[in-house]
C-alpha positions as CSV (number, residue, x, y, z in Angstrom):
1,X,59.7,90.4,30.1
2,X,57.2,87.8,29.2
3,X,57.5,84.2,30.5
4,X,58.3,82.8,27.0
5,X,61.0,85.4,26.4
6,X,62.6,84.6,29.8
7,X,62.5,80.9,29.2
8,X,64.1,81.5,25.8
9,X,66.9,83.6,27.4
10,X,67.4,80.9,30.0
11,X,67.6,78.2,27.4
12,X,70.2,80.2,25.4
13,X,72.3,80.8,28.5
14,X,72.2,77.1,29.4
15,X,73.1,76.1,25.9
16,X,76.0,78.6,25.9
17,X,77.4,77.2,29.1
18,X,77.2,73.7,27.8
19,X,78.9,74.7,24.5
20,X,81.7,76.5,26.4
21,X,82.1,73.4,28.7
22,X,82.4,71.1,25.7
23,X,84.9,73.4,24.0
24,X,87.0,73.8,27.1
25,X,90.0,71.4,27.0
26,X,90.2,68.6,29.5
27,X,92.3,69.2,32.6
28,X,94.9,66.6,31.4
29,X,95.3,68.5,28.1
30,X,95.7,71.8,29.9
31,X,98.3,70.3,32.3
32,X,100.2,68.8,29.3
33,X,100.2,72.2,27.6
34,X,101.5,74.0,30.7
35,X,104.1,71.2,31.1
36,X,105.3,71.5,27.5
37,X,105.4,75.3,27.7
38,X,107.4,75.2,31.0
39,X,109.8,72.7,29.5
40,X,110.3,74.7,26.4
41,X,110.9,77.9,28.5
42,X,113.3,76.1,30.8
43,X,115.3,74.7,27.8
44,X,115.4,78.2,26.3
45,X,116.7,79.7,29.5
46,X,119.2,76.9,30.0
47,X,120.6,77.4,26.5
48,X,121.0,81.2,27.2
49,X,122.8,80.4,30.5
50,X,125.1,77.7,29.0
51,X,126.1,80.1,26.2
52,X,126.9,82.8,28.7
53,X,124.3,85.1,27.2
54,X,124.0,88.5,28.9
55,X,122.8,92.0,27.8
56,X,126.2,93.4,28.5
57,X,128.0,90.9,26.3
58,X,125.5,91.4,23.5
59,X,126.0,95.2,23.7
60,X,129.7,94.8,23.6
61,X,129.5,92.4,20.7
62,X,127.3,94.7,18.7
63,X,129.8,97.5,19.3
64,X,132.7,95.4,18.0
65,X,130.6,94.3,15.0
66,X,130.0,97.9,14.1
67,X,133.7,98.5,14.4
68,X,134.5,95.7,12.1
69,X,131.8,96.8,9.6
70,X,133.4,100.3,9.5
71,X,136.5,98.8,8.0
72,X,134.5,97.3,5.2
73,X,133.4,100.6,3.8
74,X,134.0,101.8,1.2
75,X,134.4,98.4,-0.4
76,X,137.5,97.6,-2.4
77,X,137.5,98.0,-6.1
78,X,140.0,96.1,-8.2
79,X,141.7,98.5,-10.7
80,X,143.7,96.0,-12.7
81,X,143.2,92.5,-14.1
82,X,146.1,90.9,-12.2
83,X,144.5,91.6,-8.8
84,X,141.0,90.7,-9.9
85,X,141.9,87.5,-11.8
86,X,142.4,85.3,-8.7
87,X,139.0,86.4,-7.4
88,X,137.3,85.6,-10.7
89,X,139.1,82.2,-10.7
90,X,137.9,81.5,-7.2
91,X,134.3,82.2,-8.2
92,X,134.6,79.9,-11.2
93,X,136.2,77.2,-9.0
94,X,133.3,77.4,-6.5
95,X,130.8,77.2,-9.3
96,X,132.6,74.2,-10.9
97,X,132.9,72.5,-7.5
98,X,129.2,72.8,-6.9
99,X,128.4,71.6,-10.4
100,X,130.7,68.6,-10.4
101,X,129.8,67.6,-6.9
102,X,126.0,67.7,-7.6
103,X,126.4,65.9,-10.9
104,X,128.5,63.1,-9.4
105,X,126.2,62.7,-6.4
106,X,123.1,62.6,-8.6
107,X,124.7,60.1,-10.9
108,X,125.3,57.7,-8.0
109,X,122.1,58.5,-6.2
110,X,119.8,58.0,-9.2
111,X,120.2,54.2,-9.6
112,X,120.3,53.7,-5.8
113,X,117.0,55.5,-5.3
114,X,115.1,52.7,-7.1
115,X,116.4,50.2,-4.6
116,X,115.0,52.4,-1.8
117,X,111.6,52.9,-3.3
118,X,108.9,50.6,-2.0
119,X,107.0,50.5,-5.3
120,X,110.1,49.2,-7.1
121,X,112.0,47.2,-4.5
122,X,109.4,44.7,-3.0
123,X,112.0,43.2,-0.6
124,X,111.3,45.0,2.7
125,X,114.6,44.0,4.5
126,X,116.7,45.0,1.5
127,X,114.8,48.2,1.0
128,X,115.1,49.2,4.6
129,X,118.8,48.4,4.5
130,X,119.2,50.8,1.6
131,X,117.2,53.5,3.4
132,X,119.4,53.2,6.5
133,X,122.4,53.4,4.3
134,X,121.1,56.7,2.9
135,X,120.6,57.9,6.4
136,X,124.1,56.8,7.4
137,X,125.7,58.8,4.6
138,X,123.5,61.8,5.4
139,X,124.9,61.9,9.0
140,X,128.3,63.1,7.7
141,X,128.2,66.9,7.3
142,X,129.7,68.2,4.1
143,X,132.2,70.3,6.1
144,X,133.5,67.2,8.0
145,X,133.8,65.3,4.7
146,X,135.8,68.2,3.3
147,X,138.2,68.0,6.2
148,X,138.7,64.3,5.7
149,X,139.2,64.6,1.9
150,X,141.6,67.5,2.4
151,X,143.7,65.2,4.6
152,X,143.6,62.5,2.0
153,X,143.9,64.4,-1.3
154,X,145.4,67.7,-0.1
155,X,144.2,71.3,-0.4
156,X,142.2,72.3,-3.5
157,X,138.8,71.9,-5.2
158,X,139.1,68.1,-5.6
159,X,138.4,67.7,-1.9
160,X,135.4,70.0,-2.1
161,X,134.0,68.1,-5.1
162,X,134.3,64.8,-3.4
163,X,132.8,66.1,-0.1
164,X,129.8,67.5,-1.9
165,X,129.3,64.4,-4.1
166,X,129.5,62.0,-1.1
167,X,127.2,64.1,1.0
168,X,124.6,64.4,-1.8
169,X,124.5,60.7,-2.5
170,X,122.6,60.2,0.7
171,X,120.4,63.3,0.4
172,X,119.5,62.8,-3.3
173,X,118.9,59.1,-3.1
174,X,116.4,59.6,-0.3
175,X,114.6,62.4,-2.1
176,X,114.7,60.6,-5.5
177,X,113.2,57.4,-3.9
178,X,110.4,59.4,-2.3
179,X,109.6,61.0,-5.6
180,X,109.5,57.6,-7.2
181,X,107.2,56.3,-4.4
182,X,104.8,59.1,-4.9
183,X,104.0,58.3,-8.5
184,X,100.6,57.0,-9.6
185,X,100.1,53.3,-10.2
186,X,97.7,53.8,-13.2
187,X,100.4,54.4,-15.9
188,X,102.3,51.4,-14.6
189,X,99.1,49.2,-14.7
190,X,98.5,50.5,-18.3
191,X,102.0,49.4,-19.4
192,X,101.6,46.0,-17.6
193,X,98.2,45.5,-19.3
194,X,99.8,46.2,-22.7
195,X,102.3,43.3,-22.0
196,X,105.2,45.5,-20.9
197,X,108.1,44.0,-18.9
198,X,109.1,45.2,-15.4
199,X,111.8,47.5,-16.9
200,X,109.3,48.9,-19.3
201,X,106.9,49.6,-16.5
202,X,109.6,51.7,-14.8
203,X,110.7,53.3,-18.0
204,X,107.3,54.3,-19.3
205,X,105.1,54.3,-16.2
206,X,107.3,55.6,-13.4
207,X,110.1,57.8,-14.9
208,X,107.8,60.2,-16.8
209,X,106.1,61.0,-13.5
210,X,109.2,61.2,-11.3
211,X,111.6,62.9,-13.7
212,X,110.2,66.5,-13.3
213,X,110.5,66.2,-9.6
214,X,114.0,64.7,-9.8
215,X,115.1,67.5,-12.2
216,X,113.8,70.1,-9.8
217,X,115.6,68.5,-6.8
218,X,118.9,68.4,-8.7
219,X,118.6,72.1,-9.7
220,X,117.7,73.2,-6.2
221,X,120.6,71.1,-4.8
222,X,123.0,72.8,-7.3
223,X,121.8,76.2,-6.0
224,X,122.4,75.0,-2.4
225,X,125.8,73.6,-3.1
226,X,126.9,76.8,-4.7
227,X,126.6,78.3,-1.2
228,X,128.1,75.2,0.4
229,X,131.2,75.5,-1.9
230,X,131.9,78.9,-0.4
231,X,132.0,77.5,3.1
232,X,134.2,74.6,2.0
233,X,136.8,77.0,0.6
234,X,137.2,78.5,4.1
235,X,138.6,75.2,5.4
236,X,141.0,74.8,2.4
237,X,138.9,73.2,-0.3
238,X,139.7,75.9,-2.8
239,X,137.3,78.4,-4.4
240,X,136.3,81.8,-3.4
241,X,135.9,80.8,0.2
242,X,139.6,80.3,0.5
243,X,140.3,83.8,-0.8
244,X,137.7,85.2,1.6
245,X,139.2,83.5,4.6
246,X,142.7,84.8,3.5
247,X,141.4,88.4,3.3
248,X,139.7,88.1,6.7
249,X,142.8,86.6,8.4
250,X,144.9,89.5,6.9
251,X,142.3,92.1,8.2
252,X,141.7,93.3,4.7
253,X,138.1,93.9,5.4
254,X,137.4,96.1,2.4
255,X,138.4,93.3,0.1
256,X,136.5,90.8,2.2
257,X,133.3,92.8,1.8
258,X,133.8,93.1,-2.0
259,X,134.3,89.3,-2.2
260,X,131.1,88.8,-0.1
261,X,129.2,91.1,-2.5
262,X,130.5,89.1,-5.5
263,X,129.4,85.8,-3.8
264,X,125.9,87.2,-3.2
265,X,125.7,88.3,-6.9
266,X,126.9,84.9,-8.0
267,X,124.3,83.0,-5.9
268,X,121.5,85.4,-7.0
269,X,122.4,84.8,-10.7
270,X,122.6,81.0,-10.1
271,X,119.2,81.0,-8.4
272,X,117.6,83.0,-11.2
273,X,119.1,80.9,-14.0
274,X,118.2,77.7,-12.2
275,X,114.6,78.8,-11.7
276,X,114.3,79.6,-15.4
277,X,116.0,76.4,-16.4
278,X,113.7,74.4,-14.1
279,X,110.6,76.0,-15.6
280,X,111.9,75.4,-19.1
281,X,112.9,71.7,-18.5
282,X,109.9,70.7,-16.4
283,X,107.5,72.6,-18.7
284,X,108.9,71.0,-21.7
285,X,108.9,67.6,-20.1
286,X,105.2,67.9,-19.1
287,X,104.3,69.3,-22.5
288,X,105.9,66.3,-24.2
289,X,104.1,63.7,-22.2
């Protein structure tokens, strides 16, 4: 090997070592990574220990689950209208519960969202107070609200509607306010330059931008609340969930499986229709701007 070739090889080797040294993380970073990984692993093991997890228990549980599933097949088929009518009414109640709860929650959340948006509400203390109010409402789980309203108004879909509505006020108000904040300032400045008032700035500058996002949020929330309405029925808020809990408690597993299948079909149809409606409304809104 010539002297020049050897010098070039030595230069590349030194450059490679320097590059690897620069790319190698600092000892403090390495220690932090090991510490976080160890903490995560320790937390994972503690959770398994506190929940009494063991291979034997898992094997036993899987065996029992298979035994329960064996009672679900073949699924029950209703042969007369009198026996199928309560199931159909339960599905309709769950759907109506989700629709009314979402509609009422959105109706209350929409005006409140403007008070939580920083480009609309310029008073920082007032705006932060509204935001913390949204967070406070969101801390109450829908299931807990349903239990409270069942105690107050009795069993039935009314408690489920109120639970969904109150829960969605906090969720939707937060999401709506974020959609309003993320709008561009240029349309608002254009309305202001044309001599528009503050309300006209909101009406013609902010709403055309935020409305497609708000509509999408409402439709997605309706899809989610269709599933939530099923769970609320289990605790006595009416709907198909109430019938499902009744069949499970009576060990009528074949009927329970058939009801679960109908719930899956209903949620799938709602998701598909909601996606088409969202594309239709948002596409029409954007095309008309």
